[in-house]
C-alpha positions in Angstrom: 10.2 15.0 -21.8 8.3 11.8 -21.3 7.1 9.8 -24.4 3.5 10.8 -24.3 3.9 14.4 -22.9 1.3 16.6 -24.6 -0.9 13.6 -25.6 -4.5 14.0 -24.4 -6.2 10.7 -23.6 -10.0 10.4 -22.9 -10.5 7.4 -20.7 -14.1 6.2 -20.8 -13.2 2.8 -19.2 -14.1 0.9 -16.1 -12.9 -2.1 -13.9 -9.4 -3.3 -14.9 -8.3 -3.8 -18.4 -9.3 -0.4 -19.8 -8.1 1.7 -16.9 -4.8 -0.2 -16.8 -4.2 0.6 -20.4 -4.7 4.3 -19.9 -2.7 4.2 -16.7 0.3 3.0 -18.8 -0.1 6.1 -21.0 -0.4 8.3 -18.0 2.7 7.3 -16.3 4.6 8.0 -19.4 3.4 11.5 -19.6 -0.1 11.6 -21.2 -2.8 13.8 -19.9 -5.4 11.2 -19.1 -9.0 12.4 -18.4 -11.0 9.7 -16.7 -14.7 10.2 -17.6 -17.3 8.5 -15.4 -21.1 8.8 -14.9 -21.6 10.9 -11.8 -24.4 8.6 -10.7 -23.0 5.3 -11.9 -19.2 5.5 -11.6 -16.4 3.0 -12.3 -17.4 -0.1 -10.3 -13.7 -0.5 -9.3 -14.2 2.4 -7.0 -16.5 0.1 -5.0 -14.4 -3.0 -4.9 -11.4 -4.1 -2.9 -10.6 -5.5 0.5 -11.1 -2.2 2.4 -14.9 -1.6 2.8 -14.5 1.9 4.2 -12.6 2.9 1.0 -15.3 1.2 -1.1 -17.9 3.4 0.5 -15.8 6.5 -0.3 -15.6 5.6 -4.0 -11.9 4.9 -3.5 -11.7 1.2 -3.5 -8.3 -0.4 -3.8 -9.1 -1.8 -7.2 -9.6 1.7 -8.4 -6.6 3.1 -6.6 -4.2 0.6 -8.1 -4.3 2.0 -11.6 -5.6 5.6 -11.7 -2.7 7.7 -10.6 -1.7 10.6 -12.9 -5.3 10.9 -14.2 -7.8 13.8 -13.9 -11.4 13.0 -13.1 -14.4 14.3 -15.1 -17.8 13.2 -13.9 -20.0 13.4 -17.0 -23.3 11.8 -17.9 -22.9 10.6 -21.6 -26.5 9.6 -21.8 -27.4 13.3 -21.7 -27.2 15.4 -24.9 -25.5 18.1 -22.9 -23.0 15.5 -21.5 -22.3 14.4 -25.1 -21.8 18.0 -26.2 -19.0 18.3 -23.5 -17.4 15.1 -24.8 -17.5 16.5 -28.4 -15.5 19.5 -27.2 -13.0 17.2 -25.6 -12.8 15.0 -28.6 -12.0 18.0 -30.8 -8.7 18.5 -28.9 -7.9 14.9 -27.9 -5.4 12.5 -29.4 -6.8 9.2 -28.0 -10.1 7.8 -26.8 -10.3 4.5 -25.0 -13.6 2.8 -24.1 -14.5 -0.7 -22.9 -18.2 -0.9 -23.0 -20.2 -3.8 -24.4 -20.5 -4.0 -28.2 -22.2 -1.0 -29.7 -23.1 0.7 -26.4 -21.4 4.0 -27.3 -22.3 3.7 -31.0 -25.9 3.8 -30.0 -25.3 7.1 -28.3 -23.6 8.5 -31.3 -20.2 8.1 -29.7 -18.8 5.3 -31.8 -15.5 5.5 -33.7 -17.0 6.8 -36.9 -19.0 9.5 -35.1 -16.1 10.8 -33.1 -13.4 10.4 -35.8 -15.6 12.5 -38.1 -15.1 15.3 -35.5 -11.4 14.7 -35.2 -9.9 12.6 -38.1 -6.6 12.4 -36.1 -8.2 10.7 -33.2 -7.1 7.2 -32.2 -10.2 5.4 -31.0 -9.5 2.2 -29.0 -12.4 -0.1 -28.2 -11.7 -2.9 -25.8 -14.4 -5.7 -25.6 -14.7 -9.3 -24.5 -14.9 -10.7 -28.0 -14.2 -7.9 -30.5 -16.5 -5.8 -32.7 -19.0 -7.9 -34.8 -19.1 -11.6 -35.1 -21.6 -13.9 -33.3 -20.2 -12.9 -29.8 -19.6 -9.2 -30.6 -22.4 -8.0 -28.3 -21.7 -10.4 -25.4 -20.2 -9.3 -22.1 -17.3 -10.8 -20.4 -14.9 -10.4 -17.5 -11.4 -11.9 -16.9 -12.4 -15.1 -15.3 -15.1 -15.7 -17.9 -12.6 -15.2 -20.7 -10.3 -17.6 -19.0 -13.1 -20.2 -19.2 -13.9 -19.4 -22.9 -10.3 -19.4 -24.1 -9.2 -22.7 -22.6 -6.9 -21.3 -19.9 -9.0 -22.8 -17.2 -8.6 -26.2 -18.6 -4.8 -26.2 -18.4 -4.6 -24.7 -15.0 -4.6 -26.9 -11.9 -3.8 -30.4 -11.2 -4.8 -33.5 -13.2 -6.9 -34.8 -10.3 -8.6 -31.5 -9.5 -11.1 -29.2 -11.3 -10.2 -26.4 -13.7 -8.8 -23.4 -11.9 -8.5 -19.8 -12.9 -5.2 -18.0 -12.4 -4.8 -16.4 -9.1 -4.3 -12.9 -10.6 -6.6 -11.3 -13.3 -3.9 -12.1 -15.9 -6.2 -11.6 -19.0 -7.4 -8.1 -17.8 -3.9 -6.9 -17.2 -2.5 -8.5 -20.4 -5.4 -6.9 -22.4 -4.5 -3.5 -20.8 -0.8 -3.9 -21.8 -1.9 -5.0 -25.3 -4.1 -1.9 -25.6 -1.3 0.4 -24.5 1.0 -1.2 -27.1 -1.6 -0.9 -29.8 -2.3 2.8 -28.9 1.5 3.5 -28.8 1.8 1.9 -32.3 -1.1 3.9 -33.6 0.5 7.2 -32.3 3.7 6.3 -34.0 1.9 5.5 -37.2 0.1 8.8 -37.0 3.4 10.7 -36.8 4.2 9.2 -40.2 0.8 9.4 -41.9 -1.0 12.2 -40.1 -4.1 9.9 -39.9 -6.0 8.7 -36.9 -6.8 5.0 -36.3 -9.5 2.7 -35.0 -8.4 -0.1 -32.8 -10.6 -3.2 -32.1 -9.1 -5.1 -29.2 -10.5 -8.4 -27.8 -9.9 -10.0 -24.4 -10.5 -13.4 -25.9 -7.9 -12.7 -28.6 -5.5 -11.6 -25.9 -6.1 -14.8 -23.9 -5.4 -16.9 -26.9 -2.1 -15.1 -27.6 -1.1 -15.9 -24.0 -1.3 -19.5 -25.0 0.7 -19.1 -28.2 2.9 -22.2 -27.8 0.0 -24.4 -26.7 -2.0 -23.3 -29.8 0.8 -24.0 -32.3 1.6 -27.3 -30.7 -2.1 -28.3 -30.9 -2.4 -27.2 -34.5 0.7 -29.2 -35.5 0.1 -32.4 -33.4 -3.5 -32.4 -32.6 -2.7 -32.9 -28.9 -4.4 -30.6 -26.5 -2.6 -29.4 -23.4 -3.6 -30.9 -20.1 -3.6 -29.8 -16.5 -0.2 -30.7 -15.1 -0.1 -28.7 -11.9 3.6 -27.9 -11.1 5.0 -30.5 -13.3 6.8 -29.3 -16.4 8.4 -31.1 -19.4 11.5 -32.1 -17.3 11.9 -32.9 -13.5 14.6 -30.2 -13.3 11.8 -27.6 -13.8 9.4 -28.8 -11.1 8.2 -27.7 -7.7 9.6 -29.6 -4.7 9.2 -29.8 -1.0 12.1 -28.8 1.1 12.7 -28.8 5.0 10.5 -25.9 5.5 8.7 -24.9 2.3 8.8 -25.3 -1.5 11.3 -24.5 -4.1 10.7 -24.1 -7.8 13.5 -25.5 -9.9 13.7 -23.9 -13.4 16.7 -25.6 -15.0 15.3 -25.7 -18.5 18.1 -26.0 -21.0 20.7 -28.7 -21.1 23.5 -26.4 -19.7 21.4 -25.6 -16.6 20.4 -29.3 -16.2 24.1 -30.2 -16.2 24.9 -27.5 -13.7 22.1 -28.6 -11.4 23.2 -32.3 -11.1 26.8 -31.4 -10.9 25.9 -29.0 -8.0 23.9 -31.8 -6.3 26.8 -34.2 -6.5 25.2 -36.4 -9.1 27.4 -35.8 -12.1 26.3 -39.1 -13.7 22.9 -37.5 -14.4 24.4 -34.5 -16.1 25.1 -34.0 -19.8 21.9 -35.5 -21.0 20.0 -34.3 -24.1 16.3 -33.4 -24.1 15.1 -36.9 -25.2 17.2 -38.6 -22.5 15.9 -36.1 -19.8 12.3 -36.9 -20.8 12.9 -40.6 -20.9 14.3 -40.6 -17.4 11.6 -38.3 -16.0 10.5 -40.6 -13.1 14.0 -41.5 -12.1 15.2 -37.9 -12.0 12.0 -36.6 -10.2 12.4 -39.2 -7.4 16.1 -38.3 -6.9 15.4 -34.6 -6.8 12.4 -35.0 -4.4 14.7 -36.8 -1.9 17.6 -34.4 -2.3 15.5 -31.2 -1.9 14.4 -32.4 1.6 18.0 -32.0 2.8 17.9 -28.2 3.1 15.5 -25.3 3.6 14.0 -23.5 0.6 16.2 -20.4 1.2 19.3 -22.5 1.6 18.6 -24.2 -1.7 17.9 -20.9 -3.5 21.1 -19.4 -2.2 23.2 -22.5 -3.1 21.8 -23.1 -6.5 21.6 -19.5 -7.6 25.3 -19.1 -6.6 26.0 -21.9 -9.2 23.8 -20.3 -11.9 21.0 -22.7 -11.5 17.5 -21.1 -11.8 15.7 -21.9 -8.5 13.5 -19.8 -6.4 11.8 -20.2 -3.1 8.0 -20.1 -3.2 6.9 -16.8 -1.5 3.6 -15.3 -0.6 2.9 -11.8 -1.7 3.8 -10.3 1.7 7.3 -11.9 1.5 7.6 -11.0 -2.2 7.1 -7.4 -1.5 10.0 -7.5 1.1 12.4 -8.7 -1.5 15.5 -6.4 -1.4 15.5 -6.4 -5.2 12.5 -4.2 -5.2 14.4 -1.3 -3.6 16.7 -1.2 -6.7 13.7 -1.0 -9.0 10.9 1.5 -9.6 8.0 -0.9 -9.8 6.2 0.6 -6.8 5.3 4.2 -6.0 4.3 5.6 -2.6 1.8 8.5 -2.4 2.4 10.2 1.0 -1.0 11.9 0.8 -4.1 11.0 -1.2 -7.3 13.1 -0.9 -10.0 10.8 0.5 -7.6 8.5 2.2 -6.4 8.6 5.8 -2.9 7.0 5.2 -0.2 6.8 2.5 -0.8 4.7 -0.5 1.6 2.4 -2.4 0.7 1.4 -6.0 2.4 -0.6 -8.7 3.8 1.7 -11.4 5.9 0.1 -14.2 7.8 -3.0 -15.1 10.5 -1.1 -16.8 12.7 1.9 -16.5 14.2 4.4 -19.0 17.7 5.9 -18.7 15.9 9.2 -18.7 12.4 10.6 -18.8 10.7 7.2 -18.1 7.7 6.2 -16.2 6.7 8.4 -13.3 3.8 9.3 -11.0 3.1 12.8 -9.9 -0.6 12.9 -8.8 -2.6 10.4 -6.8 -5.9 8.7 -8.0 -8.5 11.5 -8.2 -11.8 11.6 -6.4 -14.9 11.3 -8.6 -15.3 14.6 -10.4 -12.3 16.2 -8.8 -11.3 18.1 -11.9 -14.7 19.0 -13.3 -14.4 22.7 -12.9 -10.9 23.0 -14.4 -11.6 20.8 -17.4 -15.0 22.5 -18.1 -13.5 25.9 -17.8 -10.8 24.9 -20.3 -13.5 23.9 -22.8 -15.0 27.4 -22.6 -17.8 26.9 -20.0 -18.3 29.8 -17.6 -19.2 29.3 -13.9 -23.0 29.7 -14.6 -22.9 27.0 -17.3 -20.9 24.7 -15.0 -23.5 25.2 -12.2 -26.3 24.3 -14.7 -24.5 21.1 -15.7 -24.0 20.2 -12.0 -27.7 20.9 -11.2 -28.9 18.7 -13.9 -26.5 16.0 -12.7 -24.8 16.0 -16.1 -21.4 16.9 -14.6 
């Protein structure tokens, strides 16, 4: 029995952060019902690097995080559509939405409205800046939040411009934070019997990603600066090798000692942190010259065998060929997906359980694929379902 087996999640989210949060619940057993406007569906269905899939409403940005979900096409701007949602809420455990500010509240679908129908409901709202406050009604996306939070200003080289992270890190971190918050609320409900309202902000998440920077600034008044691939000590920097680049990550003093002993420079070993910082330029010059003596893979093999953290810089294609992945369950392959012409591989989970852990059974659904079965379970007969479809409500 998976952790969230029997839990019903209503997923009224779009793009990345919200759908990724509900995806985490779905791969752990929750029944996730993804609700989208039949005439204005999740924009992620239209985005990705495969134009033909975008035209089919099955873009790769959508495919990445919607396995194990059921799809209900439903127009919540219609009174009939809201009536359907009310029936769902009455039997749901969790509702997740990530619309701007009070967008759903204005439709009578806010936390107070729906928790009045089901006091045990856990209502999670994900926004750019949180509910209320001077920015409460503003909209935002990952790269905009990176700009507003200060992340851009510490990413890149000192000589260059501010740079966003290559991956939408804030979106996915927000999704993980939401899944954690919902899990906590479900656990709390087991003890209290009460539902919960969760107010989750992308900006707050982005700030938490900079926790050490923030504390350092609040203590010293020194703001972090762009340093590129240079860290506090030379033994943690990126270096050029014969054929590529290697990232050294010898952070603590024991690893620093092992590094220089392995490189045949024992006189540079056994230094404390202050000595390492004081001799930064000297050590960096020595390491830059030594790293040119071997290929990146040769250095990785040599140093890892001596318990020195060091890894070759790989592109995504090479990273996905790493033999380590075959021993993990981070990826799942769908052999057949309705609406696609080939198998599909998607990321699943960054952890495993000894038993009953993350798993995927069903592929990402087509828009409205489960309308009939969901509406019938709510008591709508075939005639009523035809009326809802005719009026473009479902």
